[in-house]
Each structure stands twice: as structure tokens, then as C-alpha cells.
C-alpha positions as CSV (number, residue, x, y, z in Angstrom):
1,M,34.8,98.5,-28.8
2,D,33.3,101.3,-30.9
3,A,30.3,103.6,-30.6
4,E,28.2,105.1,-33.3
5,G,25.9,108.1,-33.6
6,V,25.1,111.1,-35.8
7,N,28.1,113.4,-35.5
8,L,29.0,111.5,-32.3
9,G,30.5,113.6,-29.6
10,K,29.8,115.5,-26.4
11,E,26.3,116.6,-27.3
12,C,25.2,114.6,-30.4
13,P,23.6,111.3,-29.3
14,L,25.3,108.0,-29.0
15,T,22.9,105.4,-30.6
16,L,24.8,102.1,-31.0
17,L,27.5,100.4,-29.0
18,Q,29.6,97.6,-30.5
19,I,31.7,95.3,-28.4
20,G,33.7,92.4,-29.7
21,T,35.5,89.8,-27.6
22,V,38.7,87.8,-28.0
23,D,36.7,84.6,-28.6
24,N,35.1,86.1,-31.8
25,K,31.8,87.1,-30.3
26,V,30.2,90.5,-31.3
27,Y,27.5,92.3,-29.3
28,L,25.5,95.2,-30.5
29,F,23.6,97.4,-28.0
30,D,20.8,99.6,-29.3
31,I,21.4,102.6,-26.9
32,R,18.9,104.8,-28.7
33,L,16.0,102.5,-27.8
34,K,17.4,100.9,-24.7
35,P,19.6,103.4,-22.8
36,E,18.9,101.4,-19.6
37,L,21.3,98.7,-21.0
38,F,24.1,100.6,-19.4
39,K,22.9,100.0,-15.9
40,K,20.5,97.1,-16.0
41,G,22.6,95.2,-18.6
42,H,25.8,96.0,-16.6
43,V,27.5,97.5,-19.7
44,E,28.5,100.4,-17.6
45,D,30.3,98.1,-15.2
46,L,32.2,96.6,-18.0
47,L,33.3,99.9,-19.5
48,Q,34.4,101.3,-16.1
49,S,36.2,98.1,-15.0
50,G,39.9,98.3,-14.5
51,N,40.2,94.6,-15.0
52,T,39.1,94.4,-18.7
53,V,41.1,96.0,-21.5
54,K,39.0,98.0,-23.9
55,V,40.6,98.3,-27.3
56,I,39.3,101.4,-29.1
57,H,40.5,103.4,-32.1
58,S,40.7,107.2,-31.4
59,C,38.9,106.9,-28.1
60,T,39.5,110.5,-26.8
61,G,37.7,112.2,-29.6
62,H,34.1,110.9,-29.7
63,N,33.6,107.6,-27.8
64,S,34.8,108.8,-24.4
65,A,33.2,112.3,-24.7
66,A,29.8,110.8,-25.6
67,L,29.9,108.2,-22.8
68,Y,31.0,110.6,-20.2
69,H,28.8,113.6,-21.0
70,Q,25.7,111.7,-22.0
71,F,25.7,108.8,-19.5
72,G,28.3,109.7,-16.8
73,I,30.5,106.8,-17.8
74,Q,34.3,107.2,-17.5
75,L,36.2,104.6,-19.5
76,K,39.0,102.8,-17.7
77,N,41.8,100.5,-18.9
78,V,41.7,101.6,-22.5
79,F,44.2,100.7,-25.2
80,D,43.8,103.3,-27.9
81,T,45.2,102.0,-31.3
82,Q,45.3,105.6,-32.6
83,V,47.6,106.7,-29.8
84,A,49.6,103.5,-30.1
85,H,50.2,104.2,-33.8
86,L,51.3,107.8,-33.1
87,V,53.7,106.6,-30.4
88,I,55.2,104.1,-32.8
89,E,55.6,106.7,-35.5
90,Q,57.3,109.1,-33.1
91,S,59.7,106.3,-32.0
92,R,60.7,106.0,-35.7
93,G,61.6,109.7,-35.9
94,R,58.4,111.4,-36.9
95,R,58.0,114.7,-35.1
96,L,54.3,115.3,-35.9
97,P,52.7,112.1,-37.2
98,I,49.2,112.4,-38.5
99,P,46.3,110.2,-37.4
100,I,45.1,107.4,-39.6
101,K,41.9,105.4,-40.1
102,L,41.2,102.2,-38.4
103,F,41.3,100.4,-41.7
104,D,44.9,101.7,-42.3
105,V,45.9,100.7,-38.7
106,C,44.7,97.1,-39.5
107,Q,46.4,97.1,-42.8
108,R,49.7,98.2,-41.3
109,Y,49.8,96.2,-38.1
110,G,47.2,93.4,-38.6
111,D,47.1,90.0,-40.4
112,N,43.6,90.2,-41.9
113,P,42.4,93.8,-42.7
114,E,40.0,92.8,-45.5
115,P,36.7,92.7,-43.3
116,L,37.2,96.4,-42.6
117,E,37.5,97.6,-46.2
118,Q,33.9,98.8,-46.3
119,K,34.1,100.7,-43.0
120,D,34.3,104.5,-43.3
121,T,35.7,105.5,-40.0
122,L,35.8,109.2,-39.1
123,I,39.1,110.0,-37.3
124,V,39.6,113.1,-35.2
125,Y,42.6,112.7,-33.0
126,E,42.5,114.8,-29.8
127,A,45.3,114.9,-27.3
128,P,44.4,112.7,-24.3
129,S,45.9,115.3,-21.9
130,K,46.9,118.9,-21.5
131,R,50.5,117.7,-21.3
132,R,50.3,116.0,-24.6
133,Q,48.6,119.1,-26.2
134,A,51.4,121.4,-24.8
135,R,54.0,119.0,-26.2
136,V,52.4,119.0,-29.6
137,G,52.3,122.8,-29.6
138,Q,56.1,122.9,-28.8
139,I,56.8,120.5,-31.7
140,V,54.7,122.6,-34.1
141,E,56.6,125.8,-33.1
142,S,59.9,123.9,-33.6
143,I,58.9,122.7,-37.1
144,I,57.7,126.2,-38.1
145,S,61.2,127.5,-37.2
146,D,62.8,124.7,-39.3
147,I,60.6,125.6,-42.3
148,E,61.7,129.2,-42.0
149,R,65.4,128.2,-42.1
150,K,65.0,125.4,-44.7
151,Y,63.1,127.0,-47.5
152,E,63.4,130.1,-49.7
153,T,60.5,132.5,-49.0
154,D,59.1,132.1,-52.5
155,I,58.4,128.4,-52.1
156,K,54.7,127.3,-52.6
157,F,52.7,125.1,-50.3
158,E,52.2,122.5,-53.0
159,D,56.0,122.1,-53.3
160,I,56.5,121.0,-49.7
161,T,56.5,117.2,-49.5
162,D,57.6,116.5,-45.9
163,E,54.5,115.1,-44.0
164,D,55.5,116.6,-40.7
165,E,55.8,120.0,-42.3
166,I,52.5,119.7,-44.2
167,N,50.7,118.6,-41.0
168,T,52.3,121.6,-39.1
169,I,51.1,124.1,-41.7
170,H,47.7,122.5,-41.7
171,N,47.4,123.0,-37.9
172,I,48.3,126.7,-37.9
173,R,45.2,128.8,-37.3
174,F,44.7,131.4,-40.0
175,D,44.0,134.0,-37.3
176,K,47.0,133.1,-35.2
177,V,49.0,136.2,-34.3
178,G,52.8,136.5,-34.5
179,I,53.2,134.2,-37.5
180,V,55.6,135.6,-40.1
181,P,54.1,136.4,-43.5
182,F,56.1,133.6,-45.2
183,I,54.5,130.9,-43.0
184,M,51.1,132.5,-43.2
185,R,51.3,132.5,-47.0
186,L,52.0,128.8,-46.9
187,R,49.0,128.3,-44.6
188,T,46.8,130.3,-47.0
189,G,48.0,128.0,-49.8
190,D,46.9,125.0,-47.7
191,N,43.5,126.7,-47.1
192,K,43.1,127.1,-50.9
193,A,44.1,123.5,-51.5
194,Q,41.4,122.3,-49.0
195,L,38.7,124.4,-50.7
196,K,39.8,123.1,-54.1
197,E,39.5,119.5,-52.9
198,V,35.9,120.2,-51.7
199,S,35.1,121.9,-55.0
200,D,36.5,119.0,-57.0
201,Q,34.5,116.5,-55.0
202,L,31.3,118.6,-55.6
203,S,32.0,118.7,-59.3
204,K,32.5,115.0,-59.4
205,E,29.7,113.7,-57.0
206,G,27.2,116.6,-57.0
207,N,24.3,116.0,-54.6
208,R,25.6,112.5,-53.8
209,L,28.5,114.0,-51.8
210,L,28.2,113.7,-48.1
211,P,30.8,116.0,-46.6
212,K,32.5,115.2,-43.3
213,W,31.6,117.3,-40.3
214,Q,35.0,118.9,-40.3
215,T,34.3,120.2,-43.8
216,Y,31.3,122.2,-42.5
217,G,33.5,123.5,-39.7
218,F,36.3,125.0,-41.9
219,L,33.9,126.3,-44.5
220,R,32.2,128.3,-41.8
221,A,35.5,129.5,-40.4
222,Y,37.0,130.4,-43.7
223,Q,34.2,132.9,-44.3
224,F,36.2,135.1,-41.9
225,H,39.5,134.4,-43.5
226,P,41.6,137.6,-44.2
227,D,42.1,136.4,-47.8
228,K,39.0,137.6,-49.8
229,D,39.3,134.8,-52.4
230,I,39.1,132.2,-49.6
231,Q,36.1,134.0,-48.1
232,E,34.2,134.0,-51.3
233,S,35.1,130.4,-52.1
234,A,34.0,129.2,-48.7
235,K,30.7,131.1,-49.0
236,H,30.1,129.7,-52.5
237,L,30.7,126.1,-51.4
238,Q,28.3,126.4,-48.5
239,K,25.4,127.5,-50.7
240,P,22.8,124.8,-51.0
């Protein structure tokens, strides 16, 4: 199952619902034109049924939020392939595995990923519970301590290759208090790398570039960054 919409989430409207079955049937529900399908078409009953497994990728970010806040529907009996991937990675020793796209999940675990090659799936992994969020926070703090012990203080962000360490640095808020200057310098290096990536995309694609919504978010946030160069770069990249 998957849901579509413009910046789909808690407030932005859900417009299309897609449901596929194990017997290779696919159903598309035009929710924008026919929102009554949830009740009159009994789609709501299916989504809230504890007897039918709903397989969804990254459910907790957009799909469940839109269904609950816009239609009062609480999904039940969900198998989230994003969460399953993260659990598998952790069982293999990863401490802070990063989310991956649905296409990558199918490539890694499926037999026939080709039909998904053209699908551009936006992935935003959010912890399904406060317990999970707290656990991730503890892991981040542990990895930060490891970075402080492992590297000389003159190392640059681009010289770090461990994925867990990169993901940890990426998840540190630039306005977080109590972070040692060494770690904050690495975070600033990550911020600059993000801005350079956006700048390179703009140079290559120009007006054809359609940024992801997270890009708008960090460009706005970086205008309040303590580093003046990052502030100016973020403001420049946001100009029409």
C-alpha cells in the first residue's frame, strides 16, 4: 500500500491511495475527488482491520500521519519495510543505519526490482515510538563519544568514511548546546557539503531542478546558522 499527495503529511492533502494484493491486482482510489471512498467503499475498514497485513514502506512518516489527521484512520497490522530493513542492518552490527528508498529495498531483498526503477520515492524515516527515538538519541551520543576518541581534532568531515559516523554528524542540530568545538566543526563541514550539493545541482539542471521538501527546510534553517558563510550560501540558494 502507498499514498500520494503534494508534500504528503499531517496537513498537506492525501490525493491518491494505491493498494496491491498478493494475487497481482492493483487498485487506485482517487481520494481527492472521492473522499467518501473511505467509508462508503469500506477502504477505512480494510486499513483499520487487524486481520489484513498492510505492507508499506516508511509508513510512520507520511502515510499514517495523513490518514490519521485528515481522515481519522488509524492503520493497524502494518509491516513497514523501512523499519524491517533498519532492524536487519542493526542485527548485522550497524549502530545507526540510514533509511533507503523503496527501490533499493526491492533491489536488496526482492527478486524482481526492475518495475520500480522509475519510481522516485521520498523517504523520511521517523521513529515509530518515543522509545525508539530515545534509543536512537542514546546511540548518537555514543557514536559522538567514539568520534572524539577515534580521530585527531584536525580531521575534516570529508575524510570520514564510516556510514554510522557520517549519519550521526548529519543528525546533530547546528544549534545544539553542549557539543564540543571539534564535533561542531565536523557538523559545519557537513552543512557546507549539503549546500555545495544543492549548488552543483542548480548549476547542472537550472530551472529544471525540483528540490525535495527537505532541501527547502534546511535552506531556511541554515539562514540562522552561526557560520556566516553558510548563512550567505543558504540565502543565495533560496533566491528565485
